[in-house]
Backbone as numpy.savetxt, mean C-alpha at the origin, in Angstrom:
# Nx Ny Nz CAx CAy CAz Cx Cy Cz
31.99 19.29 7.00 30.86 19.05 6.09 30.73 17.59 5.68
31.82 16.91 5.27 31.73 15.49 4.94 31.27 14.65 6.12
31.68 15.07 7.36 31.30 14.33 8.56 29.79 14.36 8.76
29.18 15.52 8.50 27.73 15.67 8.64 27.00 14.75 7.66
27.50 14.71 6.45 26.89 13.88 5.42 26.94 12.41 5.81
28.07 12.00 6.37 28.23 10.61 6.79 27.26 10.26 7.90
27.08 11.21 8.83 26.14 10.98 9.94 24.72 10.82 9.45
24.33 11.62 8.46 22.98 11.54 7.90 22.74 10.19 7.26
23.73 9.70 6.52 23.60 8.40 5.85 23.47 7.29 6.87
24.31 7.38 7.93 24.26 6.35 8.96 22.91 6.34 9.65
22.35 7.53 9.90 21.04 7.61 10.53 19.96 7.04 9.65
20.07 7.31 8.33 19.07 6.81 7.40 19.08 5.30 7.35
20.26 4.69 7.48 20.39 3.25 7.43 19.71 2.56 8.62
19.41 3.32 9.66 18.70 2.75 10.79 17.24 2.51 10.45
16.75 3.10 9.39 15.39 2.85 8.93 15.33 1.51 8.20
14.12 0.99 8.07 13.93 -0.30 7.39 12.79 -0.19 6.39
12.92 -0.94 5.32 11.89 -1.02 4.28 11.51 -2.47 4.08
10.21 -2.76 4.17 9.70 -4.10 3.86 8.93 -4.02 2.55
9.38 -4.78 1.57 8.70 -4.82 0.28 7.83 -6.08 0.25
6.52 -5.87 0.27 5.58 -6.99 0.21 5.29 -7.32 -1.25
5.46 -8.58 -1.61 5.20 -9.02 -2.98 4.12 -10.10 -2.94
2.84 -9.71 -3.09 1.76 -10.69 -3.09 1.64 -11.37 -4.46
1.42 -12.66 -4.44 1.38 -13.40 -5.71 0.22 -14.38 -5.76
-0.37 -14.48 -6.92 -1.35 -15.51 -7.22 -1.02 -16.05 -8.60
-0.44 -17.24 -8.61 -0.05 -17.89 -9.86 0.92 -17.02 -10.69
2.01 -16.63 -10.05 3.04 -15.83 -10.71 4.36 -16.60 -10.78
4.26 -17.89 -11.06 5.43 -18.76 -11.08 6.54 -18.24 -11.99
6.17 -17.67 -13.12 7.16 -17.28 -14.11 7.63 -15.83 -13.98
7.06 -15.09 -13.02 7.42 -13.68 -12.88 7.92 -13.30 -11.50
7.60 -14.09 -10.47 7.95 -13.68 -9.12 9.46 -13.59 -8.91
10.22 -14.48 -9.51 11.68 -14.39 -9.35 12.20 -13.07 -9.91
11.71 -12.67 -11.05 12.17 -11.41 -11.63 11.82 -10.24 -10.72
10.62 -10.27 -10.12 10.20 -9.20 -9.22 11.12 -9.13 -8.00
11.38 -10.26 -7.38 12.23 -10.30 -6.19 13.66 -9.87 -6.52
14.19 -10.38 -7.60 15.56 -10.04 -7.98 15.70 -8.56 -8.34
14.65 -7.98 -8.90 14.68 -6.55 -9.21 14.76 -5.73 -7.92
14.01 -6.15 -6.91 14.04 -5.46 -5.62 15.41 -5.62 -4.96
15.90 -6.85 -4.88 17.19 -7.11 -4.25 18.33 -6.42 -4.99
18.20 -6.30 -6.29 19.25 -5.67 -7.09 19.40 -4.19 -6.80
18.40 -3.60 -6.18 18.43 -2.17 -5.85 18.73 -1.93 -4.37
18.98 -3.00 -3.63 19.15 -2.90 -2.18 20.29 -1.97 -1.78
21.43 -2.06 -2.45 22.60 -1.26 -2.07 22.37 0.23 -2.29
21.44 0.59 -3.16 21.16 2.00 -3.44 20.12 2.58 -2.48
19.52 1.74 -1.67 18.49 2.21 -0.75 19.12 2.82 0.50
18.50 3.85 1.06 19.04 4.49 2.26 18.61 3.80 3.55
18.22 2.55 3.47 17.70 1.83 4.63 17.86 0.34 4.44
17.67 -0.40 5.52 17.74 -1.85 5.47 16.53 -2.41 4.73
16.71 -3.54 4.08 15.67 -4.10 3.22 15.26 -5.50 3.65
13.95 -5.73 3.60 13.38 -7.07 3.76 12.37 -7.27 2.64
12.37 -8.45 2.04 11.40 -8.79 1.00 10.46 -9.86 1.55
9.19 -9.54 1.60 8.18 -10.47 2.12 7.29 -10.91 0.96
7.47 -12.15 0.52 6.63 -12.69 -0.54 5.44 -13.41 0.09
4.28 -13.27 -0.55 3.06 -13.91 -0.05 2.45 -14.74 -1.17
2.33 -16.03 -0.95 1.63 -16.90 -1.90 0.18 -16.98 -1.45
-0.70 -16.33 -2.21 -2.11 -16.25 -1.82 -2.92 -17.34 -2.49
-2.57 -18.59 -2.19 -3.34 -19.73 -2.68 -3.07 -20.09 -4.13
-1.84 -19.93 -4.58 -1.50 -20.26 -5.98 -1.66 -21.74 -6.25
-2.02 -22.07 -7.50 -2.17 -23.46 -7.91 -1.03 -23.91 -8.81
-0.07 -23.01 -9.08 1.07 -23.38 -9.92 2.31 -23.52 -9.03
3.48 -23.27 -9.57 4.71 -23.46 -8.81 5.22 -22.21 -8.11
4.34 -21.23 -7.89 4.76 -19.98 -7.26 5.41 -20.21 -5.90
4.80 -21.04 -5.07 5.30 -21.27 -3.71 6.70 -21.87 -3.73
6.94 -22.79 -4.64 8.26 -23.43 -4.73 9.33 -22.42 -5.12
8.99 -21.52 -6.03 9.94 -20.48 -6.44 10.24 -19.56 -5.26
9.22 -19.18 -4.50 9.41 -18.33 -3.33 10.33 -19.00 -2.31
10.10 -20.29 -2.06 10.92 -21.02 -1.09 12.38 -21.04 -1.53
12.59 -21.19 -2.81 13.96 -21.20 -3.32 14.62 -19.83 -3.14
13.86 -18.77 -3.39 14.39 -17.41 -3.22 14.76 -17.15 -1.77
13.93 -17.61 -0.83 14.22 -17.43 0.59 15.47 -18.20 1.00
15.68 -19.37 0.39 16.87 -20.16 0.69 18.13 -19.49 0.14
17.97 -18.76 -0.94 19.11 -18.12 -1.59 19.53 -16.81 -0.92
18.58 -16.10 -0.28 18.89 -14.78 0.28 18.19 -14.61 1.62
18.95 -14.35 2.71 18.34 -14.22 4.04 17.46 -12.99 4.20
17.51 -12.07 3.25 16.65 -10.89 3.33 15.23 -11.20 2.90
15.00 -12.41 2.41 13.67 -12.82 1.94 12.99 -13.72 2.95
11.70 -13.54 3.12 10.87 -14.47 3.88 9.54 -14.58 3.18
8.75 -15.59 3.55 7.50 -15.82 2.84 6.37 -16.18 3.78
5.16 -15.85 3.34 3.92 -16.25 4.00 3.11 -17.01 2.96
2.50 -18.12 3.37 1.72 -18.91 2.42 0.29 -19.09 2.90
-0.63 -19.05 1.96 -2.04 -19.31 2.22 -2.49 -20.47 1.34
-3.11 -21.45 1.94 -3.58 -22.59 1.16 -4.78 -22.22 0.29
-5.56 -21.24 0.76 -6.70 -20.75 -0.02 -6.53 -19.27 -0.30
-7.04 -18.83 -1.43 -6.93 -17.43 -1.81 -7.75 -16.55 -0.86
-7.11 -15.53 -0.29 -7.77 -14.63 0.65 -8.05 -13.27 0.02
-7.50 -13.02 -1.14 -7.70 -11.73 -1.78 -6.58 -10.77 -1.43
-6.34 -9.82 -2.31 -5.22 -8.90 -2.17 -5.26 -8.12 -0.85
-6.41 -7.52 -0.55 -6.50 -6.70 0.65 -6.22 -7.47 1.92
-6.84 -8.62 2.06 -6.70 -9.38 3.29 -5.28 -9.91 3.46
-4.68 -10.42 2.39 -3.34 -11.00 2.53 -2.30 -9.93 2.84
-2.50 -8.72 2.33 -1.56 -7.63 2.61 -1.75 -7.09 4.02
-3.00 -6.79 4.40 -3.24 -6.19 5.71 -2.92 -7.16 6.85
-3.13 -8.45 6.63 -2.79 -9.43 7.67 -1.28 -9.53 7.84
-0.53 -9.27 6.78 0.93 -9.33 6.86 1.50 -8.22 7.74
0.76 -7.14 7.91 1.25 -6.03 8.74 1.58 -6.48 10.16
0.85 -7.50 10.63 1.08 -7.97 12.00 2.47 -8.56 12.18
3.09 -8.98 11.09 4.42 -9.59 11.17 5.54 -8.58 10.96
5.18 -7.30 10.82 6.17 -6.27 10.52 6.29 -5.31 11.71
7.50 -5.00 12.10 7.76 -4.17 13.27 7.34 -2.72 13.02
6.75 -2.09 14.03 6.39 -0.68 13.95 7.62 0.16 13.61
7.40 1.22 12.85 8.50 2.08 12.43 9.06 1.70 11.07
8.65 0.53 10.57 9.13 0.05 9.27 8.34 0.69 8.14
9.04 1.12 7.11 8.37 1.58 5.89 7.95 0.37 5.07
6.80 0.44 4.44 6.26 -0.68 3.67 5.86 -0.21 2.28
6.11 -1.04 1.30 5.56 -0.83 -0.04 5.12 -2.17 -0.58
4.11 -2.15 -1.44 3.62 -3.38 -2.08 4.05 -3.35 -3.53
4.81 -4.37 -3.92 5.32 -4.49 -5.29 4.69 -5.73 -5.91
3.90 -5.58 -6.97 3.16 -6.73 -7.52 4.07 -7.83 -8.04
3.64 -9.06 -7.81 4.43 -10.21 -8.23 4.51 -10.38 -9.73
3.66 -9.67 -10.49 3.74 -9.78 -11.94 4.81 -8.85 -12.52
5.52 -8.14 -11.62 6.64 -7.29 -12.00 6.23 -6.20 -13.00
5.02 -5.68 -12.84 4.52 -4.66 -13.77 5.20 -3.31 -13.57
5.57 -2.99 -12.33 6.16 -1.69 -12.05 7.68 -1.73 -12.13
8.28 -0.58 -12.39 9.73 -0.45 -12.39 10.15 -0.09 -10.97
10.77 -1.02 -10.28 11.02 -0.82 -8.85 12.05 0.28 -8.54
13.25 0.29 -9.13 14.26 1.25 -8.69 13.82 2.71 -8.75
13.38 3.16 -9.90 12.97 4.55 -10.05 11.73 4.86 -9.21
10.80 3.93 -9.16 9.56 4.15 -8.42 9.81 4.28 -6.93
10.57 3.35 -6.35 10.80 3.41 -4.90 11.65 4.61 -4.54
12.57 5.01 -5.41 13.39 6.19 -5.13 12.52 7.44 -5.05
11.54 7.55 -5.95 10.62 8.70 -5.94 9.79 8.73 -4.66
9.30 7.57 -4.26 8.46 7.48 -3.06 9.28 7.79 -1.80
10.48 7.24 -1.73 11.33 7.46 -0.56 11.74 8.92 -0.44
11.96 9.58 -1.56 12.36 10.99 -1.53 11.28 11.87 -0.92
10.02 11.41 -0.98 8.90 12.21 -0.48 8.47 11.81 0.93
9.17 10.87 1.54 8.70 10.31 2.81 8.92 11.22 4.01
9.88 12.11 3.97 10.25 12.90 5.15 9.08 13.78 5.60
8.74 13.64 6.88 7.65 14.42 7.44 6.28 13.87 7.11
6.22 12.67 6.53 4.94 12.09 6.15 4.81 10.66 6.69
3.57 10.22 6.79 3.27 8.85 7.21 2.97 7.96 6.01
2.42 8.56 4.97 2.01 7.83 3.77 2.41 8.63 2.53
2.92 7.93 1.52 3.20 8.55 0.23 2.42 7.77 -0.83
1.42 8.41 -1.43 0.61 7.76 -2.45 1.26 7.94 -3.81
1.37 6.86 -4.55 1.97 6.94 -5.87 0.94 7.17 -6.95
1.30 7.95 -7.96 0.45 8.11 -9.14 1.28 7.73 -10.36
0.62 7.11 -11.33 1.32 6.57 -12.49 1.86 7.68 -13.38
3.16 7.69 -13.59 3.82 8.73 -14.37 3.63 8.53 -15.87
3.69 7.28 -16.32 3.62 6.99 -17.76 2.36 6.19 -18.09
1.21 6.82 -17.97 -0.07 6.13 -18.18 -0.20 5.52 -19.58
0.55 6.05 -20.54 0.44 5.57 -21.93 0.82 4.10 -22.06
1.54 3.56 -21.06 1.95 2.17 -21.13 0.75 1.22 -21.01
-0.35 1.74 -20.48 -1.54 0.91 -20.31 -2.49 1.09 -21.48
-3.22 0.04 -21.80 -4.18 0.08 -22.90 -5.32 1.05 -22.58
-5.93 1.56 -23.63 -6.98 2.56 -23.49 -8.11 2.07 -22.58
-8.54 0.83 -22.78 -9.64 0.30 -21.98 -9.32 0.30 -20.49
-8.09 -0.04 -20.16 -7.71 -0.06 -18.75 -7.62 1.35 -18.18
-7.16 2.29 -19.00 -7.08 3.68 -18.53 -8.47 4.24 -18.26
-9.42 3.91 -19.14 -10.79 4.39 -18.95 -11.39 3.78 -17.69
-11.19 2.47 -17.52 -11.72 1.79 -16.34 -11.10 2.35 -15.06
-9.80 2.59 -15.08 -9.11 3.12 -13.90 -9.60 4.51 -13.55
-9.81 5.36 -14.58 -10.29 6.72 -14.34 -11.69 6.71 -13.75
-12.56 5.85 -14.29 -13.93 5.77 -13.79 -13.96 5.26 -12.35
-13.12 4.27 -12.07 -13.06 3.71 -10.72 -12.55 4.75 -9.73
-11.55 5.53 -10.15 -11.00 6.57 -9.27 -12.05 7.64 -8.98
-12.81 8.05 -10.01 -13.84 9.08 -9.81 -14.92 8.59 -8.86
-15.32 7.33 -9.00 -16.31 6.77 -8.09 -15.79 6.78 -6.66
-14.57 6.35 -6.49 -13.99 6.28 -5.15 -13.84 7.66 -4.53
-13.38 8.63 -5.32 -13.19 9.98 -4.80 -14.54 10.62 -4.44
-15.57 10.28 -5.19 -16.91 10.80 -4.88 -17.43 10.23 -3.57
-17.23 8.94 -3.37 -17.73 8.28 -2.16 -16.99 8.72 -0.91
-15.67 8.93 -1.05 -14.85 9.21 0.12 -14.44 10.67 0.26
-14.58 11.45 -0.79 -14.15 12.84 -0.71 -12.66 13.04 -0.86
-11.96 12.03 -1.37 -10.52 12.13 -1.56 -10.19 13.12 -2.68
-9.00 13.71 -2.60 -8.56 14.65 -3.63 -7.25 14.24 -4.29
-6.70 13.10 -3.92 -5.42 12.68 -4.46 -5.55 12.21 -5.91
-4.42 12.24 -6.61 -4.42 11.89 -8.03 -4.64 10.40 -8.28
-4.28 9.57 -7.35 -4.43 8.13 -7.53 -4.47 7.44 -6.17
-5.04 6.24 -6.15 -5.10 5.46 -4.92 -4.43 4.10 -5.10
-4.63 3.48 -6.25 -4.07 2.16 -6.50 -2.76 2.27 -7.27
-1.86 1.40 -6.97 -0.53 1.46 -7.56 0.49 1.45 -6.43
1.75 1.71 -6.72 2.77 1.71 -5.68 2.55 2.85 -4.70
2.82 2.57 -3.45 2.74 3.57 -2.40 3.73 3.19 -1.31
3.98 4.10 -0.40 4.93 3.88 0.68 4.30 4.39 1.97
4.47 3.65 3.08 3.86 4.08 4.32 4.51 3.40 5.51
4.42 4.07 6.66 4.82 3.43 7.91 3.76 2.38 8.25
4.20 1.21 8.63 3.27 0.10 8.82 2.21 0.41 9.87
2.57 1.21 10.90 1.60 1.51 11.95 0.48 2.42 11.48
0.64 3.05 10.32 -0.43 3.89 9.78 -1.66 3.05 9.45
-1.45 1.79 9.08 -2.55 0.92 8.67 -2.71 -0.33 9.54
-1.72 -0.64 10.33 -1.76 -1.87 11.13 -2.96 -1.85 12.08
-3.66 -2.98 12.15 -4.78 -3.11 13.07 -6.12 -2.66 12.51
-6.12 -2.17 11.27 -7.38 -1.73 10.65 -7.97 -2.90 9.85
-9.21 -3.20 10.11 -9.90 -4.29 9.40 -10.66 -3.73 8.20
-10.51 -4.37 7.06 -11.24 -3.96 5.86 -12.19 -5.07 5.42
-13.32 -4.68 4.83 -14.31 -5.65 4.39 -14.37 -5.76 2.86
-13.83 -4.77 2.17 -13.90 -4.79 0.70 -12.75 -5.59 0.11
-12.99 -6.17 -1.05 -11.98 -6.99 -1.71 -11.40 -6.29 -2.92
-10.46 -6.99 -3.56 -9.81 -6.41 -4.74 -9.08 -5.13 -4.40
-8.96 -4.25 -5.37 -8.26 -2.98 -5.15 -9.12 -1.98 -4.37
-10.39 -2.29 -4.15 -11.25 -1.38 -3.40 -10.80 -1.26 -1.95
-10.03 -2.23 -1.47 -9.61 -2.19 -0.07 -8.69 -1.01 0.23
-7.98 -0.50 -0.78 -7.02 0.59 -0.55 -7.75 1.84 -0.07
-8.83 2.22 -0.75 -9.58 3.41 -0.37 -10.19 3.24 1.02
-10.73 2.06 1.30 -11.31 1.80 2.62 -10.25 1.89 3.70
-9.10 1.31 3.46 -8.01 1.32 4.43 -7.52 2.74 4.70
-7.38 3.50 3.63 -6.91 4.88 3.77 -7.92 5.75 4.52
-9.20 5.56 4.21 -10.25 6.33 4.89 -10.27 6.03 6.38
-10.18 4.77 6.73 -10.21 4.39 8.14 -8.95 4.87 8.87
-7.83 4.87 8.16 -6.58 5.35 8.76 -6.69 6.84 9.08
-7.32 7.60 8.19 -7.52 9.03 8.44 -8.50 9.29 9.58
-9.52 8.46 9.66 -10.49 8.61 10.75 -9.86 8.26 12.09
-8.99 7.27 12.07 -8.31 6.88 13.30 -7.27 7.90 13.73
-6.61 8.49 12.73 -5.60 9.52 13.00 -5.80 10.69 12.05
-6.62 11.66 12.42 -6.90 12.80 11.54 -5.65 13.58 11.14
-4.60 13.49 11.96 -3.38 14.24 11.68 -2.42 13.51 10.73
-2.86 12.38 10.19 -2.02 11.58 9.29 -1.49 12.45 8.15
-0.18 12.42 7.95 0.46 13.24 6.92 0.63 12.43 5.64
0.06 12.91 4.53 0.03 12.16 3.28 0.61 12.99 2.15
1.54 12.41 1.41 2.17 13.07 0.27 1.91 12.26 -0.99
2.35 12.76 -2.13 2.20 12.05 -3.40 3.53 12.08 -4.16
3.77 11.03 -4.94 4.99 10.95 -5.75 4.72 10.00 -6.93
5.41 10.18 -8.05 5.16 9.34 -9.22 5.85 7.97 -9.13
5.20 6.96 -9.72 5.84 5.67 -9.92 5.75 5.33 -11.41
6.53 4.36 -11.84 6.66 4.05 -13.26 6.25 2.60 -13.52
5.53 2.37 -14.60 5.11 1.03 -14.98 5.75 0.63 -16.31
6.06 -0.64 -16.42 6.59 -1.17 -17.67 5.51 -1.93 -18.44
4.32 -2.08 -17.79 3.25 -2.86 -18.41 3.44 -4.33 -18.12
2.40 -5.10 -18.35 2.48 -6.54 -18.12 3.18 -7.21 -19.29
4.14 -8.08 -18.98 4.86 -8.79 -20.03 4.19 -10.11 -20.37
3.39 -10.64 -19.44 2.68 -11.90 -19.66 1.22 -11.72 -19.28
0.31 -12.01 -20.21 -1.12 -11.91 -19.92 -1.62 -10.49 -19.92
-2.92 -10.35 -19.73 -3.57 -9.04 -19.69 -4.25 -8.84 -18.35
-4.48 -7.59 -18.04 -5.19 -7.28 -16.80 -6.65 -7.72 -16.93
-7.19 -8.25 -15.81 -8.60 -8.67 -15.79 -9.51 -7.55 -15.31
-8.92 -6.37 -15.04 -9.66 -5.29 -14.41 -10.79 -4.74 -15.28
-10.67 -4.85 -16.62 -11.67 -4.23 -17.48 -12.73 -5.21 -17.97
-12.68 -6.45 -17.50 -13.73 -7.39 -17.87 -15.01 -7.02 -17.14
-16.18 -7.16 -17.80 -17.46 -6.75 -17.19 -17.67 -7.28 -15.78
-17.38 -8.55 -15.56 -17.57 -9.12 -14.23 -16.65 -8.46 -13.21
-15.42 -8.16 -13.62 -14.46 -7.53 -12.72 -14.89 -6.10 -12.39
-15.43 -5.40 -13.38 -15.88 -4.03 -13.16 -17.05 -4.01 -12.18
-18.02 -4.90 -12.38 -19.17 -4.96 -11.47 -18.73 -5.32 -10.05
-17.80 -6.25 -9.95 -17.30 -6.64 -8.63 -16.58 -5.47 -7.96
-15.81 -4.72 -8.72 -15.08 -3.58 -8.16 -16.04 -2.53 -7.62
-17.12 -2.27 -8.37 -18.12 -1.29 -7.93 -18.80 -1.78 -6.64
-19.17 -3.06 -6.64 -19.82 -3.64 -5.46 -18.92 -3.56 -4.24
-17.65 -3.94 -4.41 -16.72 -3.93 -3.29 -16.45 -2.50 -2.79
-16.44 -1.54 -3.71 -16.22 -0.15 -3.33 -17.36 0.35 -2.46
-18.59 0.06 -2.86 -19.74 0.48 -2.06 -19.78 -0.25 -0.72
-19.37 -1.51 -0.71 -19.34 -2.26 0.55 -18.33 -1.64 1.51
-17.17 -1.27 0.98 -16.16 -0.62 1.81 -16.63 0.73 2.32
-17.28 1.51 1.45 -17.77 2.84 1.85 -18.82 2.74 2.95
-19.68 1.74 2.88 -20.69 1.54 3.92 -20.04 1.22 5.26
-18.99 0.41 5.24 -18.31 0.07 6.48 -17.54 1.26 7.03
-17.02 2.09 6.15 -16.33 3.30 6.58 -17.31 4.24 7.28
-18.55 4.30 6.79 -19.57 5.14 7.43 -19.80 4.70 8.87
-19.85 3.39 9.10 -20.00 2.87 10.47 -18.77 3.18 11.30
-17.62 3.03 10.69 -16.36 3.30 11.39 -16.25 4.77 11.75
-16.76 5.64 10.87 -16.74 7.09 11.12 -17.53 7.43 12.39
-18.72 6.86 12.51 -19.54 7.11 13.69 -18.83 6.63 14.96
-18.19 5.50 14.86 -17.47 4.94 16.01 -16.33 5.85 16.43
-15.55 6.35 15.46 -14.40 7.18 15.77 -14.82 8.56 16.28
-15.89 9.11 15.71 -16.39 10.40 16.18 -16.84 10.28 17.64
-17.56 9.22 17.95 -18.00 9.00 19.32 -16.82 8.83 20.26
-15.82 8.09 19.81 -14.62 7.87 20.63 -13.90 9.18 20.89
-13.80 10.01 19.85 -13.11 11.28 20.01 -13.85 12.19 20.99
-15.18 12.19 20.89 -15.98 13.01 21.80 -15.81 12.54 23.24
-15.73 11.22 23.44 -15.53 10.67 24.78 -14.19 11.12 25.35
-13.17 11.12 24.51 -11.85 11.53 24.96 -11.85 13.01 25.37
-12.59 13.83 24.62 -12.68 15.25 24.96 -13.39 15.45 26.29
-14.47 14.69 26.49 -15.23 14.81 27.74 -14.38 14.40 28.94
-13.56 13.35 28.76 -12.69 12.91 29.83 -11.67 13.98 30.19
-11.29 14.79 29.19 -10.34 15.87 29.42 -11.03 17.16 29.89
-12.37 17.11 29.97 -13.12 18.27 30.40 -13.27 19.34 29.34
-13.16 18.94 28.08 -13.29 19.88 26.97 -14.67 19.70 26.34
-15.47 20.74 26.31 -16.79 20.67 25.70 -16.69 21.14 24.26
-16.82 20.19 23.35 -16.66 20.52 21.93 -17.44 19.50 21.10
-18.11 19.96 20.07 -18.94 19.07 19.26 -18.25 18.71 17.94
-17.21 19.41 17.57 -16.52 19.13 16.31 -15.61 17.92 16.45
-15.49 17.15 15.36 -14.60 15.99 15.36 -13.15 16.42 15.42
-12.83 17.58 14.84 -11.45 18.01 14.73 -11.01 18.70 16.02
-9.74 18.56 16.38 -9.23 19.17 17.61 -9.26 20.69 17.53
-9.32 21.36 18.67 -9.35 22.83 18.66 -8.04 23.38 18.12
-8.06 24.56 17.51 -6.82 25.14 16.97 -5.86 25.51 18.10
-4.60 25.38 17.81 -3.60 25.72 18.82 -3.45 27.23 18.90
-3.17 27.75 20.07 -3.00 29.18 20.24 -1.63 29.63 19.80
-1.47 30.91 19.59 -0.17 31.46 19.18 0.78 31.45 20.39
């Protein structure tokens, strides 16, 4: 019995986790975020890499990242001279990550509690390609932000037909689930667009849910509930949904072509049911 347990642990260690930490002017918080991730490395059932991204910061964020990479070989960094936005900087980073690697995005402002959150997500990964996180302790956020988040989620679920409890926040996924997918929406709206296109590309994508924990922002306030930010989020969401509609037509046509090549006459997008 002990031998079996040892074999399972050894097999799990063959897996890898890449923690992407995107930052924009997080000079005073990025070190804490990285050190929190590294501090939990020994408890993880897989190898760890920390990928920090400086998305056009104007403060000392890049210098802090460079120092962290010099201190620990498990860290590497990507730098952008101009701000590209959260969605673009994260999705472009997928090209630098090997297929089969699990990925999570941990904000550079260190808002989330990494150890408990990643443990919950990892526990739900077996048999799945994506694990969507939902906030366990919503009370940590101010009322205005909770209202804005709920409204944004309802809009997104209406446009895309999603049924999950949350879309934005910590999540875990195999990098190939999203690698190679181009998104046009900015801000947090890119998550719904990315997920929709991933499902259209692979209808059999297996998706689970698990809770993550937030400690709240220790420095500054979220800009998500400012009128300009709300209007931009709505605009970006509709822009992403429109592009998904085009992508849907493309994937349906591609699927039909594949069926015709196999000599299967079928008009439904979904594959035929398997026989007993």
